[in-house]
Each structure stands twice: as structure tokens, then as C-alpha cells.
N, C-alpha and C positions, 0 to 999 in steps of 0.2 A: 491090725492097728499098731502103729509104731509109737513108741514113747521116747521122750527126750532123755538121753543118758545123763545130761547135766542139768536137768530141770530143777531138782532140789537135792542138794548134796548134804550129807552129814560128814562133818570134818572133826575127827578126834584130835585133841591137843593135850600134851602132857604137862606143860608148864609155860611160863611166860616166854622164854626164849624159843621154845618149840612153836608156840602159837604165832609169834611174830614171823618166824621163818616160814611157817606153813602159809600164812596169809600173804606174805610177799610173793610166794610162788603161785598160789592160787589166783592172785590178782592179775596174773598175766593171761588168764583164760576166761572164756565166756561161760556163764552159768546164770540161772535164774534166781535161786534162793539158797541160802546156807544156814544150817543149824550146826553150831559149834558145840561139841560135847567134851566134857572133862569127866573122867571116871575116877571116883574116889574108891581105891581098893580097900575092901573090908577084910579083916583078918579071918582066917578059917580056924577058929578055936584058939587063936593067939591074939594078943593086943594089936590094934590097928597100927599101921606105920606112922600115921600122924593123928593128932587129935582132930575131932570134927571141925573145930574152929580153924586150925591150921590148914586142913584140907580144903575147906571152903574159901579161905583166903587165897590159897594157891590157884584155885579155879577162877576166882574173881580177877586175879592178876593176869592169868592167861587170857581170859575173855577181854580184858581191857587192852592187852597187847594186840590181840587179833583185831579188835575194833579200831585200833590206831591205824591199821592198814585198810581194813574193809569194815566201814562203820555200820553197814546195814546187814545184820544177821540176828538170828535167834540163838539162845544159849540153853544148854541143858547140863545139869550135874547128875550123873548116874552113880549110885552107890551099889557096889557089887564085889563079890569075890572073884568074878571072872570078867576081865576087861573086855575081851572079845565079845562075849555074850551081851554085855551091857551096851556096847556100841551098836551091835545088831538090833537089840531091843529098841534103842532110841530111833534108829533108822526106820524100824517098823512103825513105831508110835507116831512119827511125824510124816510118814508116807514118803520117805526119801526115794529118789530114783537110783541113787548110788551112794557109796561111801568113798570119800577121797581122803587119802592120808599121805603124809610124808614119812617114808621109811627112816627110822632112826638107825644110824650106823652101828658099828660094833663088829668085831671080828666073829668068825664062826663059833668060837668057844663061848663068847658072850651071848650070841644068839641061841646056842644050844642050851646054855644054863638058864636063860630067861624064858625058854619055851617058844622062842621066836613068834612073838605076837603077830607080826606082819603075815607070816605064813598061815597061821591059824585064821586070821581075819579073811585072807583071800580064799582059803579052802572051806570055811564054814559059813560065809555070808550067803544070804538068800537073795542077793541082788548084786549088780556089778560093783567091783571094788577097783578104784583108780589109784594107782601108785604115782604120786607126783614126783617130779625130779628132785634130787637132793638139794639143788641150788637154783636160785633164780637166774635167768639169763643175764641179768644185770651184774651178777657177781663174777 
């Protein structure tokens, strides 16, 4: 029995700019359903990077930016110390066929220091992971 690779996508977004750019790229492709997820990183024994109110405001702004391009979608805010695990958990919870994301640039040093979230997502996910191109064909 075959399944649709793009039936239901989980799409992580980091902020308003990232959400808009990701939606513009995704809008060029066919898919059935999208759940947009924003992960609020929780501190591991240290204070959180942002207050809960600031983090939820950032998520709301990102969701609004995504909806400005792709109005029909579901949204989820995940609270976790581990961004990759949170994205995978949301994908499991909503029964997503795949995770689609836009790799965020940066040189090798930045990627090494940040733990290269993209690499972890691709290697740890329990479903297909689709890396969208960095730019829309219109750009």
C-alpha cells in the first residue's frame, strides 16, 4: 500500500521572516494539508531565552506571516528543550506523512556550534524529511 509523501506536511518555522519565506517556497508545490509548528525552546536548568509571553507572540507573528501566503493551515506551538524532538513529536501527533523545512543558512562553523538542527532532523526523524530550496523560483 503506498502513501502520499505530501499528504499532510508538518512545517517548522522559527520566526516571522522564516515563516513567510518558507510559505512562499512551499506554495509552489502540491500538498494536501499543512500543520505549521513553532518550537519554544525551554532552558535546561537556565532561564528561558524569551519570556513565555514573548515566545508566544513570536509564534503568533510567524503563524500570521505563513497564513499571509498559505491561509489554510493548522498551527501548533511546542514547548521543549529539544527542537528536533518537538518537531518529530508534532508530526507524530498530527499523523503527518512528512516534515518539510527550509534550511537556514550559515557557514559550517555556525552549523557546528548550533548542533546543525537540519542534520539532526533528517537523521532522527521517523518519517520522510523534505528540504525545500532556499529561495522561491520567483526570486
